[in-house]
C-alpha positions in Angstrom: 20.0 17.4 -23.9 17.7 20.1 -25.4 15.2 22.0 -23.4 12.4 20.3 -25.2 13.8 16.8 -24.3 14.2 17.9 -20.7 10.7 19.3 -20.5 9.3 16.1 -21.9 11.2 14.0 -19.4 10.4 15.9 -16.3 6.8 16.5 -17.3 6.2 12.8 -17.6 3.8 11.5 -14.9 5.5 8.1 -15.3 9.0 9.3 -14.6 10.6 6.9 -12.1 12.4 8.7 -9.4 12.9 8.0 -5.7 11.8 11.6 -4.9 11.1 14.9 -6.5 14.4 16.1 -5.1 16.1 14.2 -7.9 14.0 16.0 -10.5 14.8 19.4 -8.9 18.5 18.6 -8.7 18.7 17.5 -12.4 16.9 20.7 -13.6 19.2 22.9 -11.5 22.3 21.1 -12.8 21.1 21.5 -16.4 20.4 25.2 -15.9 23.8 25.8 -14.2 25.7 24.0 -17.0 25.3 27.0 -19.3 24.5 30.5 -18.0 22.6 31.1 -21.2 20.0 28.7 -19.9 18.9 30.9 -17.0 15.9 32.3 -18.9 14.4 28.8 -18.9 14.4 28.6 -15.1 10.6 29.2 -14.6 9.6 27.2 -17.6 11.5 24.1 -16.2 10.7 24.7 -12.6 7.0 24.8 -13.3 7.3 21.1 -14.3 9.0 20.1 -11.1 6.5 19.1 -8.4 7.9 21.5 -5.8 5.0 20.9 -3.3 6.0 17.2 -3.2 9.5 18.2 -1.9 10.0 18.0 1.9 9.4 21.3 3.6 13.0 21.1 4.9 14.3 20.7 1.4 12.2 23.6 0.2 13.5 25.9 2.9 17.1 24.8 3.0 17.8 24.2 -0.7 15.1 25.6 -3.0 14.4 28.9 -1.3 18.1 29.9 -1.1 19.0 29.1 -4.7 20.1 32.3 -6.5 18.3 31.3 -9.8 15.0 31.0 -8.0 15.5 34.1 -5.7 16.1 36.3 -8.8 12.9 35.2 -10.6 9.5 36.5 -9.5 7.6 33.7 -11.3 9.8 31.1 -9.5 9.0 32.8 -6.2 5.3 32.2 -7.0 6.1 28.5 -7.4 8.0 28.5 -4.2 5.1 30.2 -2.3 2.7 27.5 -3.7 4.9 24.8 -2.4 5.2 26.4 1.0 1.4 26.9 1.2 1.0 23.2 0.4 3.0 22.3 3.5 1.7 25.2 5.7 -2.0 24.1 5.5 -2.0 20.3 5.1 -5.8 20.0 5.5 -6.2 22.0 2.2 -3.8 19.8 0.2 -6.6 17.7 -1.2 -9.1 20.5 -2.0 -7.6 23.9 -2.5 -4.2 23.2 -3.9 -4.7 20.5 -6.6 -2.8 20.9 -9.8 -0.2 19.2 -12.0 2.5 20.1 -9.4 0.8 18.4 -6.5 0.0 15.2 -8.3 2.3 12.3 -7.4 4.1 10.6 -10.2 2.8 7.2 -11.0 5.3 5.1 -12.8 4.0 2.2 -14.8 5.9 -0.4 -12.9 4.7 -1.3 -9.4 6.1 -3.6 -6.8 3.9 -6.5 -5.8 4.4 -9.6 -3.7 3.1 -12.9 -5.1 2.2 -15.6 -2.6 2.1 -19.1 -4.1 0.7 -22.2 -2.5 1.4 -23.1 1.1 0.6 -25.9 3.4 -2.6 -26.2 5.4 -3.3 -29.1 7.8 -3.4 -31.9 5.2 -2.1 -31.3 1.7 -0.9 -28.3 -0.2 -2.9 -25.3 -1.1 -3.2 -24.2 -4.7 -3.9 -20.5 -4.1 -2.0 -17.6 -5.7 -2.5 -14.2 -4.2 -1.0 -10.8 -5.1 -0.3 -8.1 -2.5 0.4 -4.5 -3.4 3.3 -2.6 -1.8 2.9 -0.6 0.3 0.4 -3.1 1.7 -3.3 -2.6 1.8 -5.6 -4.7 3.9 -5.5 -8.2 2.6 -4.7 -9.4 -0.9 -5.4 -7.0 -3.7 -6.2 -9.8 -6.2 -6.7 -13.5 -6.2 -4.9 -15.0 -9.2 -5.5 -18.3 -11.0 -5.3 -21.4 -9.0 -2.3 -23.7 -9.5 -3.0 -26.6 -11.8 -2.9 -29.3 -9.2 -2.2 -29.8 -5.5 0.7 -32.0 -4.8 2.2 -32.9 -1.5 5.3 -31.2 -0.5 
């Protein structure tokens, strides 16, 4: 994979990952695959959302990585991530940028509730609930064509 392809992939807001740790790990494996890639460390790391990593991961894994320790610009990214966790009340105001924005993949999980039974007869309601749950249905969908018994 070329650096341009990797940058496009990890810079995508819709990238579906279970956590930003996966992105960091993939970038570091790509960099370590060829020592000639080391000069691209900051360029790639600036696309990883380091502030969204857990503070434990930042301290235990990121901070101790030799590629990051040896790059002044990478240390600035590390400081930004640490500040994000150090002062949580400022997370929404002072430290908002592309690295603090959560990824929003296009596909979302929902629960669809269809029909049901209420006292006499069946219900013909269809409701959609978002996950994680909000308070009540997020949308009422079209009613079922007819109510049968069942």
